[in-house]
N, C-alpha and C positions, 0 to 999 in steps of 0.2 A: 370375286374381286372386283370386276370389270361394273357391278352394279354401283360400288362406290362414285364412277365417274359418270354415273348419269344425273342429268340434269333435266330431263323434261318425261313425260306420262310414256311418249313413244319410246323414249330410248329405254326406261324401265320395263315397259311393257315386252320388248323386245330381246332385253335380257334374261327376264322371269321365264320368257318362252321357250329359250335355248337351257335354261337352267334346269328348266322341267322335261326337256327333253333327254338331257343328260342323265336327269336322275331318274329317269323312268328304266333304266337299265337295271338299276341296283339289286331291287329284290328279284324279278326274273333271271338274274346272274347268281342270288344267292340260292335260289331253288334249284338252278343247275347245280350247284359246287356241290349242295346237300347231297342229290341222290346220286352223285358221282363217286362221292368219296364214303359215304356212310350207310352200313345197312336198314333196312328197314326202321328196325327195333332200336336203332340208334338216331334215326333222323328229328323225330320229336323233340329231343332233348335238345338235339345240336342245333335244329331251328328255333328252340325257346330262348337259348343262350343267344343267336345274333340278333334275334327280334327284341330280346327285352336291353340290350345294349341301345337301343331307341330311346325307351325311358331314360336309362341311366346317364347317357350323355344330355339329354334333355333337364337332366337336373341339373349338372356340371355347367351346360351350357347357361341355363339357369344362373348358375352363380357370376358366370364370366360374364357375361351380360348385364348383370346388377352391377359389379366392377366397371365394366366398360364405360356405364352410363356415368360414373362418377370422376369419368377422366374428363379434363377442361383443355380444351384446345382449340384450335381452328376448323378441325372438321367436325362435322356433325356426330352426334354417338352412332348413327344406324350406318354411315359409312366406316367408324372404326369398327363396326360388328363385321361388316361382311369383308373388310380387310385382313381382320385377325383370323376369325374364323375360316375365311377364302383359303388363306394361305395356309394353315392347317391341312385343310382339306386336300391341297394340292400335295403335299409334303406325304401324307397317308396315302395318296390314292399312287405314287408313285411307288413307295415302298409295296403298295398290296399287289402292285404288275409285276417287280422285281420276286416277289416272295412265293406268291400263290401260284402255283401251275396251274395249265390248263386241263391236264387229268392225270391219274396214278401212270398211264403209260408214259407220258412225256416228263415227270416230274425229275427235274435235275437231283435235288438233293436226298433221292431213294436210290438204294443200288439196285440192281436188276431182280434180285431175289425179292426186296421190300417191294418193288413194284408188282411185282406178279403176286405177292401174297394182297398187297392192296386191290387188285382187280377180283382174283378169288375172293375175297371179304365179300363184295357185292354182287356176286353171281346171282345168289339168291334174289338178289330184286328184281330181277329179269327186266331190268330197263336197260341193259348196258351202260356203256359209259358215254361215250361222247362220237356222234357221225355228221359229217359235213355234206350228205348226199340230201337234195330235196326231194320229197315223194309229194307228189300231188294229190294221191288220194288219201292222203294221211289228214289233209288238210280237210277234205270233205268229211271224212271220220271225224275228224274233231268235230266240225260245225254240224253233225248230226248226232252225236251223242249226248243224251239226255242228261248222263251225269254229269260232264263239262258245264254244260249250259246251266245244270243248276248250282255248281261251282261259279260259275259266273255271276250268277242272280245273290247267291251268298256275298259274293263281293261287292258287288254292290250296294246293298243294302248294309254291307258293315262300311262303308266308304262315305255312306251319307251320314253316317255318323261322324267319322273323320273329318270328312269337309264342313261340319259345324263346327268341331274342334279347334280347326283353324283359326274360328274367332273365340276361341277360349278366354283369350286377355279381354275381349270385348265385353266379355260377359262375366268373366269375374271385376272388371274394373264397373262395370255397371251395378257392383254391388255396393260401392260406395270407397272401395280402394282407391290409393293413389297410385300411380305409373308403376314407381319403383315397389310399391307393394304389389301390386298385382303380379310384377317379375317373381317375386320370393313366393305369393300365392300357388303360382304356376308349379313351383319347383315341386311339390307334392304330388301333383297329379302324375307328371313324368317317373318321380320315383314309383308310385303305388304301380304304372302301367309296366314297370319293370319286373316288381314282385308278383304282379298278377299273372303275367307271362310265363314267370320260371315256374309257379306253384302249377300254370295249366300244363307246362311242358313235363313237370313229375308225374303230375295225377295221367297223362299222358302216358308215360312210360310204365307206369303202377300198373293202369288199366288198358294196356294198348288195344284193347277190342272197343273200345267205346269214345273214341275221339272224338266222334258228334256230339256225345252225351256231355263231355266236357268242354266243348264249345260253346252249347246250348246253356250250361250252367251260367258261362262265362256270362252269359248276359244278362243275367240276373242283379249284380250290382248297379249295371249302368241303366236298367229300367228302374231301379229303387231310385238313382239320383236325377234322372229328368224328372219325375214325380216330387222329388223335392224342391228340385228348382221351379218348379211351375206351382206347386201347392203351397208352399210355405210361404211364409206373408214378408212382403217384400222388405221391411226391414229388419227379417232375420237373417242376415248376411252371412254370418257362420252357418247357421243350417243348411242355408243354401251352396254355400263354397263346400261342403262335406257332402252336397251332392254332386256339384263338379268333380268333386275329386272321386269319388264311385264310378264316374266315368271311365276311369282308368280299365275296367275291365274288359272291354271291347275290341283291343288287341289282340287278346287270345284265341279268339274266333277267328281271325284273321290267320293266325300262326298256323291253326287245324288245319285251316283253308290250306295252306302253303304245303302242309306235310302230307295231306290226299293228293296235292298235286303231282309232288317228287316221288310218291310212292305207288298210287292207282295208275297212273297214265305212262305208257310205252311207246315207243315209236320215235326217234329224234325229231323228226318234222311234227308229228302229234302231238308231242309235248310241247315244243317252242311254241304250237298253235293255240294249245289248251292255255301257254300261260299268258299269251298274248291275248286271249279271249278275258282271262281274269281280270288281267291288270287293267285291260281299256274298260271293263265293267267297273273298275276299282275308279278308274280317273273319272269315269263319268257320274258315278256316285259321289265324286269329292265336288264336281261341279255343282251337282243336284244340292248337295249339302249346305253347299257355299251360299247357293241361289235362294236356301231357305232362310237364310239371316239377310233380308236386302240390306243393300250397301248405295249412299250415293256415290261413293268412289272406293276403290280398293287398288290399291296400286301395289301392295304385297304383304305377304300375312305376318312377316316381320319390320316393316318400316312405318314407324310411328302409330298413331293412334288411326283407328279404322270409324269410319262414319257409319251409324245406321239409321235407320229411320226413325225419326222422332216419335213417331206414334207406336213403335214395339218398342223403344228403350223403357226402362233396361232389362224388360222380362223377354222379351224376344220371343213370343209366348210359340210363335208360328213354327221358328226352327229349332227348339226345344220339341214340339209334337214331332215333328219331322223324325228328330233323332228316337224318340221312342218307339214310332213306328217302325224304323230301321231295325231296331233290337229286337222289337217281336217277331219282324219277317224273319229276321236272321234264325231264330229258334225253328219257326216253320219250315222253313228251307232245308234248315240242318236235318231235322227230324223226318223229311220227307226224301232227302238223300239216303240217309240211313237206311229207311224201308227198301228202297232201290238195291242200297247194296245185300239185304237181308234177303230180299226173293231171290238173287240171284246165287248169294251162296248156298240157299237151302235148294235150290235147281242144281246146284254142283254136285253137293252132298248127292242129292237121291239118283244124278247120273252117275254117279260112279259106284255105286252098290253093284256088287258080283264081280267089280276087277278085282283080281288079282295083284297082289303085293308087287310082286314083278313087272307086271303090266305100267303100274301105276309110277313104280321106279324108272320106267324107259320113257313115260312121258314126261317125267321130271328132269332128266336128263335133256331130251330132246327141247323143251320149253327154256331150259337154262342156256343152253346154246343160241336158240332164237333170239332171247332176251339180248345177246351183242349183236345180233345180226339187223338191226334195227325193223324188228317185227312189231308192229303194235299189241297192245294188250287185247283187241279184238280178234287178231289172226295168228296169234300164237296158238303153237298146237292143241293146247289144253282147250282155248276157247274154240278152236274150229271143229274138235271132236264133241265139245258138249254144247257148244253155242254159248258159253257164257263170259263174263269177265274173270279178271285175274287181279293178281298183285294185290299183296298184304295180308293182313291175318284177318282169322275169319270172324264174325261176329258172334259169338258165345261166350257165354261166362266162364271164369276160370274155373269154376269146378267142374263143368262138361268134360267128358271123354274125349280127347280130340279124336276126329275121325283121321281116317288112314289115307286122306285125300290132301289135310291140311298144308303138308311139303309143297301140295300142287299148286300153291298160290290161290287166296281167296279174296275180296273185296273188304278193305277196313272203313270201320265205320264208328 
């Protein structure tokens, strides 16, 4: 809301920096909440729900913005947008703090028995609920884990496209639509983002051992979309607009990444560090994505028209190509990460050959206990014995016969 009081670039830049700083906690916080309250099997669908609301509220926000645009008064339209939506955000934030508990053990609206059940439900996750102890060794472990580094790279290339879509209004307006028409034409993009995300969440629930495949397939519509935007005739504004709408598939890939971050990383400090790495890379990707669309001046994504270099308008070829490269690299990194998961799962299954069911059950029990003792996935008893990664479902087809080591936790992909 303070943004509405700004009258200079310095003021807008300062407030925008503060806004970004506070917004930076949202996605990592939601990842943590998802991992604390729901089982591995449930997390994909739950993540899909909260990620999809970015699209749903983007659609509603488009309608609200369109309506605010018709308000006549002394205040500029962009100021009214920040005042109205800002007030709603503050109210919602207060309600969230009051209603949403820190973790199941301290939840005030659950009985003691229900708290125990809530904790027991996530025992098999082996990632615990919450610990405030900072462990330096876990920071180093996160920084040197190749799988976490790959998750960071996936986040980066996904964000390149997201940064480009921050200029989606300018791209659409460049097709020949008016400012208000552009607001309306942006709404299907937001709505399709929600639909793609929900479909992706359902696919992950239906095929739990193919999350990275789902994330890779989700990149196909955006790839087609970027080709349409760049290759169709400049006068074919509706065909190119369809290309913009097809970009809506990319958030599904980010949802898959969040799910893997929640289920395949253990240790409170390590998980926090991994989340920080992933979201820092996301922010860097957004910056790269925005610089792919050169601008003379850009005060904020939603403040008035933004000005691009005349020699790139209205196609902005360089930015669209950067997005295309990001989508393709997303698929490459997804499949590379999946191969790493497959190799570790195969080594684990081979290492468990000859173990009795009693030995495996004992390992499972100890692994569950360590999951609540702030032990990382690397140092969990199962990993110590076999030198393997843990956590989540094995990568094998649903028709395969489950191995007796499945409950010991393998890596999902």
